[in-house]
C-alpha positions as CSV (number, residue, x, y, z in Angstrom):
1,M,-14.9,25.5,9.2
2,D,-15.9,23.7,6.0
3,M,-19.6,23.1,6.3
4,N,-22.8,23.5,4.3
5,T,-25.0,21.3,2.1
6,D,-28.1,20.7,0.1
7,I,-30.0,17.8,-1.5
8,T,-32.4,17.5,-4.4
9,H,-33.7,14.7,-6.6
10,G,-31.7,14.5,-9.8
11,G,-30.0,17.4,-11.6
12,F,-26.8,18.6,-13.1
13,Q,-24.1,21.0,-12.0
14,V,-24.9,24.6,-12.7
15,K,-22.1,27.0,-13.4
16,N,-21.6,30.6,-14.2
17,S,-19.8,33.1,-16.6
18,M,-19.3,36.9,-16.7
19,N,-17.8,39.2,-14.2
20,H,-19.5,42.5,-14.3
21,K,-23.1,43.2,-13.1
22,R,-24.0,45.2,-16.2
23,S,-22.8,42.4,-18.5
24,L,-24.8,39.9,-16.6
25,A,-27.9,42.0,-16.7
26,G,-27.5,42.6,-20.4
27,L,-27.1,38.9,-21.0
28,L,-30.1,38.0,-19.0
29,L,-32.3,40.5,-20.8
30,A,-31.0,39.5,-24.2
31,G,-31.6,35.8,-23.4
32,L,-35.2,36.6,-22.4
33,L,-35.8,38.2,-25.8
34,V,-34.4,35.3,-27.9
35,A,-35.3,32.2,-25.9
36,S,-38.1,30.1,-27.1
37,T,-39.6,26.8,-25.8
38,G,-38.8,25.3,-22.3
39,A,-36.4,22.4,-22.0
40,N,-36.9,19.2,-20.1
41,A,-33.2,18.7,-19.3
42,A,-32.1,19.1,-15.7
43,N,-30.3,22.0,-14.0
44,W,-30.0,23.2,-10.4
45,L,-32.4,26.1,-10.8
46,Q,-35.0,23.6,-12.0
47,L,-34.3,20.9,-9.5
48,Q,-34.2,22.9,-6.4
49,G,-37.0,25.2,-7.3
50,T,-39.6,23.2,-9.2
51,E,-41.2,19.8,-9.5
52,P,-41.3,17.8,-12.8
53,E,-44.0,19.1,-15.2
54,G,-47.1,17.1,-14.7
55,A,-46.2,15.8,-11.3
56,E,-49.1,15.2,-8.9
57,Q,-47.2,14.1,-5.8
58,L,-48.5,16.1,-2.8
59,G,-45.4,15.4,-0.7
60,K,-42.2,13.5,-1.2
61,V,-40.1,12.9,1.9
62,W,-36.3,12.6,1.4
63,G,-33.1,13.2,3.2
64,F,-29.4,12.3,3.6
65,V,-26.7,11.7,6.1
66,Q,-22.9,12.4,5.9
67,V,-20.6,11.0,8.5
68,Q,-16.9,11.8,8.4
69,Y,-13.5,11.6,10.0
70,Q,-10.8,14.2,9.6
71,D,-7.2,14.4,10.9
72,D,-5.1,17.5,10.7
73,S,-1.3,17.4,11.0
74,S,-0.7,21.2,11.4
75,S,1.6,22.4,14.1
76,P,0.9,25.2,16.7
77,N,2.6,28.6,17.0
78,G,5.6,29.1,19.2
79,A,3.4,29.4,22.3
80,G,1.5,26.2,21.6
81,G,-1.6,28.0,20.2
82,F,-3.7,26.8,17.3
83,I,-5.8,28.9,14.9
84,P,-9.0,27.5,13.1
85,P,-7.3,26.3,9.9
86,K,-5.3,23.9,12.0
87,L,-8.4,22.5,13.9
88,I,-11.4,20.4,12.9
89,G,-14.7,22.3,12.5
90,P,-17.2,23.1,13.5
91,N,-16.2,22.8,17.2
92,L,-12.6,23.7,16.7
93,E,-11.5,21.7,19.8
94,T,-9.2,19.0,18.3
95,Q,-7.1,18.0,15.3
96,S,-8.8,14.6,14.9
97,A,-12.5,13.9,15.1
98,F,-15.4,11.8,13.9
99,N,-18.6,13.8,13.2
100,V,-22.1,13.5,11.8
101,N,-21.5,16.7,9.9
102,R,-24.8,16.6,7.9
103,A,-28.2,15.0,8.7
104,R,-31.1,16.5,6.8
105,I,-34.7,15.6,6.2
106,G,-37.1,17.4,3.9
107,V,-40.4,17.3,2.0
108,R,-41.2,18.7,-1.3
109,G,-44.1,18.5,-3.8
110,V,-47.0,20.0,-5.6
111,A,-49.7,22.1,-4.0
112,M,-52.4,19.6,-5.0
113,P,-55.3,19.9,-5.2
114,L,-55.1,23.7,-5.0
115,D,-52.8,24.4,-8.0
116,Q,-50.5,22.0,-9.9
117,K,-48.3,24.9,-10.9
118,I,-47.4,25.7,-7.3
119,N,-44.5,23.8,-5.8
120,Y,-43.0,23.8,-2.3
121,F,-39.6,22.8,-0.7
122,L,-38.9,22.3,3.0
123,L,-35.6,21.2,4.6
124,L,-34.3,20.7,8.1
125,E,-30.7,20.4,9.3
126,M,-29.8,18.2,12.3
127,G,-26.1,17.6,11.8
128,N,-23.2,19.2,13.6
129,N,-21.9,22.0,11.4
130,G,-21.6,25.7,10.9
131,I,-25.4,26.0,10.7
132,T,-26.2,24.4,14.0
133,E,-23.1,24.7,16.1
134,P,-22.6,28.5,16.5
135,S,-26.1,28.9,18.0
136,G,-26.2,25.6,19.9
137,S,-29.2,24.4,17.9
138,F,-30.2,20.8,17.6
139,A,-32.0,21.5,14.3
140,K,-32.5,24.5,12.0
141,A,-34.5,25.1,8.9
142,T,-32.4,25.7,5.9
143,D,-35.1,25.8,3.2
144,A,-38.7,26.9,3.1
145,S,-39.9,28.1,-0.2
146,V,-42.8,28.2,-2.7
147,T,-42.4,28.3,-6.5
148,F,-45.0,29.7,-8.9
149,N,-44.8,28.3,-12.4
150,H,-47.6,30.2,-14.0
151,L,-45.7,32.6,-16.4
152,K,-43.8,31.2,-19.3
153,G,-40.2,32.4,-19.2
154,A,-40.5,33.8,-15.7
155,R,-41.1,31.4,-12.8
156,F,-41.1,33.0,-9.3
157,R,-39.7,31.4,-6.1
158,A,-40.2,33.0,-2.7
159,G,-39.0,32.2,0.8
160,L,-35.7,30.8,2.2
161,F,-33.6,28.9,-0.3
162,K,-30.2,28.8,-2.0
163,Y,-29.4,31.9,-3.9
164,P,-28.0,31.6,-7.5
165,G,-24.2,31.7,-7.4
166,S,-21.0,29.7,-7.3
167,E,-21.1,26.0,-8.3
168,E,-19.7,24.9,-5.0
169,G,-22.5,26.6,-3.1
170,L,-25.4,26.1,-5.6
171,Q,-25.0,22.4,-6.3
172,A,-26.4,19.6,-4.2
173,I,-23.9,18.2,-1.7
174,H,-24.6,14.6,-2.6
175,V,-22.9,15.1,-6.0
176,F,-20.1,17.3,-4.6
177,D,-16.9,15.4,-5.5
178,Y,-14.8,16.5,-2.5
179,I,-15.3,16.6,1.2
180,N,-14.2,20.1,2.0
181,F,-14.8,23.3,0.1
182,T,-12.0,25.2,-1.6
183,W,-10.3,28.0,0.4
184,V,-12.1,30.7,-1.5
185,T,-15.5,29.2,-1.2
186,N,-15.2,28.4,2.5
187,Q,-13.7,31.8,3.5
188,M,-15.1,34.3,1.0
189,L,-18.5,32.9,0.0
190,L,-19.7,30.8,2.9
191,E,-20.7,34.0,4.8
192,R,-20.3,34.7,8.5
193,F,-22.5,37.5,9.7
194,P,-21.2,40.2,12.1
195,N,-22.3,40.0,15.7
196,Q,-24.9,42.6,16.8
197,V,-22.3,44.6,18.8
198,Y,-18.5,44.7,18.7
199,T,-16.9,41.5,19.9
200,P,-13.1,41.3,20.4
201,N,-11.2,38.6,18.6
202,N,-10.4,35.4,20.3
203,P,-6.6,34.6,20.6
204,P,-5.1,31.3,19.3
205,T,-6.0,28.4,21.7
206,T,-4.0,25.6,23.2
207,L,-5.4,22.1,23.2
208,P,-7.7,21.3,24.8
209,P,-9.1,24.8,24.5
210,E,-10.1,26.7,27.6
211,S,-12.8,28.6,25.9
212,R,-14.8,28.6,22.7
213,L,-12.7,29.6,19.8
214,N,-15.5,30.6,17.4
215,A,-16.3,34.3,18.2
216,F,-19.4,34.6,15.9
217,D,-22.9,34.3,17.5
218,G,-24.9,33.2,14.5
219,P,-24.8,30.4,11.9
220,V,-23.0,30.5,8.5
221,G,-25.1,31.8,5.7
222,A,-25.1,28.3,4.0
223,F,-25.3,30.0,0.6
224,R,-29.0,30.9,1.4
225,D,-31.1,34.0,1.8
226,V,-34.8,35.0,2.2
227,G,-36.2,36.7,-0.8
228,V,-37.8,36.4,-4.2
229,Q,-36.3,34.9,-7.4
230,M,-37.3,35.1,-11.0
231,F,-35.8,32.3,-13.1
232,D,-36.3,29.9,-15.9
233,W,-34.4,27.8,-18.5
234,F,-34.8,27.5,-22.2
235,K,-33.8,25.1,-25.0
236,F,-32.4,26.5,-28.3
237,G,-31.0,24.6,-31.2
238,E,-30.9,20.8,-30.8
239,D,-28.8,20.5,-27.7
240,W,-28.2,23.9,-26.1
241,E,-29.8,25.2,-22.9
242,W,-29.7,28.7,-21.4
243,S,-30.7,29.5,-17.8
244,Y,-31.0,32.7,-15.8
245,A,-32.0,33.9,-12.4
246,I,-32.5,37.3,-10.8
247,M,-33.0,37.4,-7.0
248,I,-33.6,40.1,-4.4
249,G,-33.0,39.0,-0.8
250,N,-32.5,40.3,2.7
251,G,-28.8,39.6,2.8
252,N,-29.1,38.0,6.2
253,G,-28.5,34.3,5.5
254,L,-30.7,31.7,7.3
255,N,-32.4,34.3,9.5
256,F,-36.0,34.7,8.5
257,S,-36.0,38.4,9.6
258,D,-33.8,41.2,8.2
259,N,-31.4,43.2,10.3
260,D,-31.5,46.4,8.2
261,D,-33.3,48.0,5.2
262,N,-30.6,47.0,2.7
263,K,-31.3,44.3,0.1
264,D,-28.9,42.0,-1.9
265,L,-29.1,41.6,-5.7
266,Y,-28.2,38.2,-7.1
267,L,-27.6,37.7,-10.9
268,Y,-26.9,34.4,-12.6
269,T,-26.7,33.0,-16.1
270,S,-25.4,29.9,-17.8
271,V,-25.2,28.4,-21.3
272,E,-24.7,24.7,-21.8
273,K,-24.2,22.3,-24.6
274,V,-26.0,19.1,-23.4
275,Y,-24.5,15.8,-24.6
276,G,-27.1,13.6,-23.0
277,G,-28.4,12.1,-19.9
278,R,-30.4,13.4,-16.9
279,G,-30.0,14.0,-13.2
280,P,-26.9,14.9,-11.2
281,R,-24.5,13.4,-13.8
282,R,-26.1,14.9,-16.9
283,Q,-23.3,15.2,-19.5
284,G,-22.5,18.6,-21.0
285,L,-20.2,21.6,-21.3
286,K,-21.4,24.6,-19.3
287,I,-20.1,28.1,-19.0
288,F,-21.5,30.4,-16.4
289,G,-21.3,33.7,-14.5
290,W,-22.8,35.2,-11.4
291,S,-22.7,38.2,-9.1
292,Q,-23.9,39.3,-5.7
293,S,-24.1,42.9,-4.4
294,G,-25.3,44.3,-1.2
295,K,-24.5,45.9,2.1
296,R,-23.8,44.7,5.7
297,T,-24.5,46.6,8.9
298,A,-21.8,45.9,11.4
299,D,-20.4,47.3,14.7
300,L,-16.7,46.8,14.0
301,T,-15.5,49.7,16.1
302,A,-13.7,48.7,19.3
303,D,-15.2,49.8,22.6
304,T,-13.1,52.1,24.8
305,C,-11.5,51.7,28.2
306,A,-11.6,54.1,31.2
307,N,-8.2,55.4,30.1
308,G,-9.2,55.9,26.5
309,N,-7.3,52.9,25.1
310,A,-9.1,50.3,22.9
311,F,-10.8,47.4,24.6
312,P,-9.8,44.8,25.6
313,A,-6.1,45.7,25.9
314,C,-6.8,48.6,28.3
315,G,-3.3,48.7,29.8
316,P,-2.3,50.5,33.0
317,G,-5.0,52.7,34.5
318,G,-7.8,51.1,32.4
319,S,-10.5,49.9,34.7
320,G,-12.2,47.8,32.0
321,R,-14.7,48.7,29.4
322,I,-16.7,51.9,29.9
323,S,-19.7,50.5,28.1
324,T,-20.8,48.5,25.2
325,I,-21.0,51.1,22.5
326,Y,-23.3,50.3,19.6
327,D,-21.7,52.0,16.6
328,P,-23.1,50.4,13.5
329,Q,-21.8,51.3,10.0
330,E,-22.7,50.1,6.5
331,F,-20.2,48.3,4.4
332,D,-20.5,47.2,0.8
333,R,-20.2,43.4,0.1
334,D,-19.9,42.3,-3.5
335,R,-19.0,38.9,-5.0
336,Y,-18.4,37.8,-8.6
337,G,-17.5,34.6,-10.4
338,V,-17.0,33.0,-13.8
339,G,-16.3,29.4,-14.7
340,F,-17.0,26.3,-16.7
341,K,-17.7,22.6,-16.2
342,Y,-17.3,19.7,-18.6
343,L,-18.6,16.2,-18.0
344,R,-18.7,13.4,-20.6
345,N,-18.0,9.7,-20.7
346,G,-16.7,9.6,-17.2
347,I,-14.3,12.5,-17.6
348,R,-14.9,15.7,-15.6
349,T,-13.1,19.0,-15.5
350,S,-14.1,22.4,-14.2
351,A,-12.6,25.7,-13.1
352,E,-13.9,28.9,-11.5
353,F,-12.5,32.4,-10.7
354,M,-14.0,34.4,-7.9
355,K,-13.5,37.9,-6.5
356,G,-14.8,39.6,-3.4
357,E,-14.9,43.2,-2.4
358,G,-15.8,44.2,1.2
359,M,-16.6,42.2,4.3
360,I,-13.7,39.8,3.8
361,F,-14.0,37.1,6.5
362,Q,-10.7,36.5,8.5
363,A,-11.5,33.4,10.5
364,P,-14.1,32.1,13.1
365,H,-12.1,33.6,16.0
366,N,-11.7,37.0,14.3
367,S,-15.2,38.5,14.7
368,T,-13.9,42.1,14.0
369,F,-13.1,40.9,10.4
370,G,-9.6,42.1,11.2
371,I,-6.2,40.8,12.2
372,G,-3.2,42.4,13.8
373,P,-3.5,46.2,14.5
374,G,-6.4,46.3,12.0
375,Q,-8.9,44.7,14.3
376,G,-11.6,47.1,15.4
377,I,-10.5,49.8,12.9
378,P,-12.4,49.5,9.6
379,G,-10.1,50.5,6.7
380,A,-6.9,49.9,8.5
381,P,-4.3,47.4,7.2
382,G,-5.4,43.9,8.3
383,N,-9.1,44.7,8.4
384,G,-11.4,43.0,6.0
385,A,-14.4,45.4,6.1
386,L,-13.1,47.4,3.1
387,A,-10.7,44.9,1.7
388,E,-10.7,42.5,-1.3
389,G,-10.2,38.8,-1.8
390,V,-9.4,36.8,-5.0
391,G,-9.4,33.0,-5.5
392,W,-9.8,30.2,-8.0
393,Y,-9.7,26.5,-8.5
394,V,-9.2,23.9,-11.2
395,E,-10.2,20.3,-10.8
396,G,-10.9,17.1,-12.7
397,G,-12.1,13.5,-12.2
398,Y,-12.2,10.2,-14.0
399,R,-14.8,7.5,-13.4
400,I,-13.2,4.1,-14.1
401,P,-15.5,2.3,-16.6
402,K,-17.5,-0.7,-15.3
403,T,-16.4,-0.1,-11.7
404,G,-17.6,1.9,-8.8
405,W,-14.3,3.8,-8.5
406,E,-13.6,7.5,-9.3
407,L,-10.3,9.4,-9.1
408,D,-10.3,13.2,-8.3
409,L,-7.7,15.9,-8.3
410,R,-8.1,19.6,-7.4
411,Y,-5.9,22.7,-6.9
412,D,-7.2,25.8,-5.3
413,V,-5.8,29.2,-4.3
414,Y,-7.2,32.1,-2.2
415,N,-5.5,35.5,-1.6
416,R,-7.2,36.9,1.4
417,L,-6.9,40.7,1.8
418,D,-5.6,40.8,-1.7
419,G,-3.1,43.7,-2.1
420,N,-3.2,44.5,1.6
421,Q,-0.1,44.6,3.9
422,F,-1.7,41.6,5.7
423,E,-2.5,39.6,2.6
424,I,-2.4,35.8,3.2
425,E,-2.1,33.4,0.3
426,F,-3.7,29.9,0.9
427,K,-2.9,27.0,-1.4
428,R,-4.2,23.4,-1.4
429,T,-3.8,20.3,-3.6
430,T,-6.5,17.7,-3.0
431,V,-6.1,14.1,-4.1
432,G,-9.3,12.1,-3.8
433,V,-10.8,8.7,-4.5
434,Q,-14.5,7.7,-4.3
435,Y,-16.2,4.4,-4.3
436,F,-19.9,4.2,-5.2
437,F,-21.5,1.1,-3.5
438,N,-24.6,2.2,-5.5
439,P,-26.1,5.5,-6.8
440,R,-27.2,6.5,-3.3
441,V,-24.3,5.4,-1.1
442,R,-20.6,6.2,-1.5
443,I,-17.4,6.7,0.5
444,A,-14.8,9.4,-0.3
445,V,-11.2,9.7,0.9
446,N,-9.3,13.0,0.4
447,Y,-5.7,13.9,1.1
448,E,-5.1,17.7,1.2
449,A,-1.7,19.2,0.9
450,R,-2.3,22.7,2.4
451,S,-0.2,25.8,3.1
452,G,-0.7,29.4,4.1
453,E,1.7,32.4,3.9
454,A,1.5,36.1,4.8
455,V,3.3,37.2,1.6
456,N,4.5,40.6,3.0
457,F,6.1,39.2,6.2
458,P,9.1,36.9,6.7
459,T,8.7,33.4,8.1
460,G,7.6,33.6,11.8
461,A,6.8,37.3,11.7
462,G,3.4,39.1,11.8
463,P,0.5,36.8,10.7
464,N,3.1,34.1,9.8
465,G,3.6,33.5,13.5
466,N,0.2,31.7,13.4
467,V,-0.1,30.8,9.7
468,D,3.2,29.0,9.5
469,G,2.6,25.3,10.3
470,I,-0.7,24.9,8.3
471,D,-0.1,21.4,7.0
472,D,-1.8,18.4,5.4
473,R,-5.2,17.0,6.3
474,I,-6.8,13.6,5.7
475,A,-10.6,13.3,5.4
476,V,-13.0,10.3,5.0
477,Q,-16.7,10.7,4.4
478,V,-19.6,8.3,3.9
479,T,-22.7,9.7,2.2
480,G,-26.1,8.0,2.3
481,I,-29.2,9.4,0.5
482,W,-32.8,8.1,0.8
483,S,-36.2,9.1,-0.5
484,Q,-39.7,7.7,-0.7
């Protein structure tokens, strides 16, 4: 499932650099000591968390819609079964579908006449995607935050909002140059949260599916959390800008409540040479780094059968499950990333490297976070609770002068369960073209050449029995943005 989004008014793409939490923390503190006056140039921390200085608008209503068509040419396994990478999300019921994948409306503004230094941000999702589909919701709040701009160098934002992190997650979707996220962002960063109690994996499905393939009860995290963030941005020299953010959150995604006493720590920093311009296409060269660290409470231990075998494959003599045993454990979940982005005179290029440790997601139908014999056994080969993942992408684009056309090219790789016996390497090359009817309406067409391979198994054996056959995908998407 490739789904998430955000919208803001104006801004540029934020990116991140550094890999270690101590290095990030040191950079943040050092920057605070040397930074001076605030800058007026745009960045995502500014645009999503604050209103323009001096603004007096009590409320600005805005929103956007994205409608798409996707067609997948992957082939089933030998028994005719399909796994999620071969089906169109979020419903995972077909290989070809139209969808209103995003439909959002929001309001933001200044808390006038109470305090001009207090801003607010509200956003509601009504599209069919990983936010609404798992819970069967017609609509779900994705943002509800308040920002306090009273302290120079340390603004505070509280509530539900996007945490500082990877560019694909942090940036607004209306300037995202591709239709689907990279493998690593979709699988390793777009978090799926464990069900409250152990839930067996769903097997591959034939078409049309007889039962729901997605085994997770709740929505994706949508790169959001409930918490408190300290952040700001500073200008130094004639054309340089430094930004930072430190956030503490529940680590429970879009849920307003927390499911345990653990908290997540988010660190972010970026340095950019600004060439000029404002808004989403501000021109500059930015290097960035980010990290996330926390714990997840999950019941990933399989229930038992009457004969002592693991549920659900009880076997002879097993009269079904004895009981639903709640056996929660705590697992570390850490994510890191570094990258850069360059945009100038219609030429764009960017790259990012990302690593994950713990709670490696295996697919919407694998709610145990495991595959093969590893399901229901944390730490076993094939289980992602204690595993690692590594991925990266490099991409570029060219806006043809004096036309509405843009050409895009991206290559991305993700090694899921990196170094594990059940490691799977996903690769994709995306060729894209966009046409901008005007700054608010565009159409994008992507052709994705995709593949997957369980590197430690021969063709057709082990996970390759299902991974073999992942093939190309065509996607077309229309984006329309509106505001007061």
